N, C-alpha and C positions, 0 to 999 in steps of 0.2 A: 486736742485741744488748745485753742489759740487764742491769746490774751494780747493787749495793746500797750505801748507805752508812750507816750508824747513827750519829747523834751524839745526846749528853747533852744534853736541854733544858735551853734556856740559865736557864728560871729554878731549875735545880737547881746549876748551875756552883757557885755561891758557897760551897755547904755540902759540897761533895764532899770534901773534907779532913779533916772531922769525921765524915764516915759513915761508919760501921763495914760497915755493908752493899756500899757502895761498893768498899773495900779489900780485902774477902772475894772479891767480884768479879771484881776484877782478878787477884787470885793463882789462883784458878781457870780463868780465862782464859789465863792466862800458861802453865798446866801443859796445859790443852788443845791451845795454840799449838805447845808441844813436841813433845808426842807426837804430832801432825798432822803437822807438819813432818817428823818423821824417818821416818815410816810413808809420807808422799808421797817420800821420797827411797828409800826401801825398796822400795815397789812400781813406782816409775820404772827401777828397774835393771833392764836389759834381759835378753835370755837368749842375744844373740849370739854372747858370749866365756862359754864353758862354767866356764872357768879363772877368771878376773878375777870375772865378773860372781857365781861362787859365793860366791867370798869376799866380795865386798862385801854380800851378802845376808846372808852369816853375821854379819859384824860390825854392820849396823846393825842385825838382828835382836837381839843381844845389847845393843846402845847401847838399843835403846828395852826390852829386858826391867827394865834398871836404871834407866831415866826412870820406868818404870810403877811399879817399886818403890816409888821417893819420891814418886810421884802417890799410890799409896795409902797410905803414912806419910802424908803431908799430909790425906789424906780422914780419916785417925784424928784429925789434931790438930783439922780443925774441925767434928768431930761435932756438937759442942756447940753450935755456931754453926747447924749447916744441921737438926736436929733437930725444929727451929720451923717449920721451911717446909712447904709442902704438896708440894713435890716428895717430900720424905723418906716421907711414906705413900703417894701416888701410884707411887712406884718400890719401892713396900716389899721385892720380891725381890732386886732388884738390891743395895739397901742392906743385907739382911741377909747378900747374898753377900760382900758386901765385909767386913761384920764379920767373918765368918767366917775371911774371908782374914786378917784382921789378929791372930783371938785364937787360932785355931788354931794350932799350932806345927808339923802335920803338914800345913798347908794347904801349895798350888802357891806362895803368896807367900813363906811361911817357908821353903820348902824349895826350890825353883829362883830364883824372883826375888831373893831375899834372897844367895844365893852367886852370881849371876851380877853381882850390885851390888858385893857386898862382895870378891869373890876374883877377879872376869873383869875386871868393867868396873864402876868406874874403877880399880879398883886391881889391879895387877898379881902376884896374890899366886904366889910360888913355889915354894909347897908345892903348888899345883893340879898343875903342870907335873911336880913331882918325884915326886908321889904316886900321880900317874895312870899315869907313865914304867913304875911297877911293875904295873901292872895291864894294861899295854900289850903286844900280841902282835906281835912283830917278826916279818915273813918274813926269808927272805934277803936281799931288797933293800930296805933303808931309804930312802926318798925325802924328802929333807930341805927342796928348794925345786923349784918347777915356774916356768916361765915362758914366755910366747909368742915372747920372743927377748932378749937378753943386757941390754936397756934395764931401767935399775932400776925403773922404774915399772909395767914388765909380767912382773915376777918377783912371787911370793908365797912365803912359807916356807909349805907345806902340811903338814909333821910339826906344826906348831903346831895348825894348827886340826882335826887329825884328835885331838890330845891334850885341846884342849880340848872338843871334842863328844863323845870318849869320857868325859870327866868328868862332863859334863850330862848325859849317859845312864845313868852308872852312880849318880847321885845319886838316882834313882828308884826304882833298885833293883826295876825291873819285869821280867819274864819276857815283854819283847817285841823283837823284833830292833830293831837301833840305828836304822836308817833311819825307822821308825816313830814308834820315841819320841822323834825328834828332831821329826817332823812333829807329834805330838801335843803337843810341847814348842811349837813355832810357833804351831799353832792356838790353843791356850788362850792366849797371850799377845796375838793379834791380836786376839781375841773379848773377853779380860777389858780391854783398851785401849779397843775400841771401846763396851763399856758404861760403862765411867768417863768417857770422854768425852762421852757423850750425857748422861750423870746430872750433870755437871759443867755442861753447855750448859743444862740448866733450873735448876739452883740458878742460875747467871748471871744467868739472865733473871728469877728471883724476885728475887734481888737487887737488879735494876735496876729493877723494875715501878715503871711511872708517871714514869720518869726518861729513856726514850730516844723517837728520832723516827726513822722510816725515810724514806729519800729511795732513788729509782729512779734511777739513772745511765744515759741512752741512749749508745751507743758511737759512734751515727752522727751 
């Protein structure tokens, strides 16, 4: 099995600190790293434990949404630097999609991702719970927590997740069943993330054009 290593060419190293394209490239790469790292955690959660695995997947998806919101904001700040590269025209449809996500107040980014970022992660907005509580349909039995055992690490406060999911579904204000609405939100988050990472990969390579050398490393 072979792996790869990508180095900066030796004759380019001396000028890196003053190279604005290099700074742009490492910032874009930083964002891609964070999104893909979180995505690996999300996809690697097993389905063996329906209770705790479901909890972990929900939280990792919300964290991913918050990271994605920040990544799209960074794209907005970088647009003047990036629009001179050929990738801007080569991926025109994707670029226009993200421009619309930024400028349209009713876009998925500005309605769903922004609220997840500002009210759910990474700010624990009290109003999210108190307001949603008023909309919540309680049955005769209200379950506050569930656990595989009495061990602290095997207990989750399930009512909180029910309230958060109700909040997210109500944001969209769509006449669809809650589980279908959550699935739609999940797929939109993952799709936007995948497209943004792929576009940032191309911009990163273009920023570093002529400065890289590739090596294949054999594990044997």
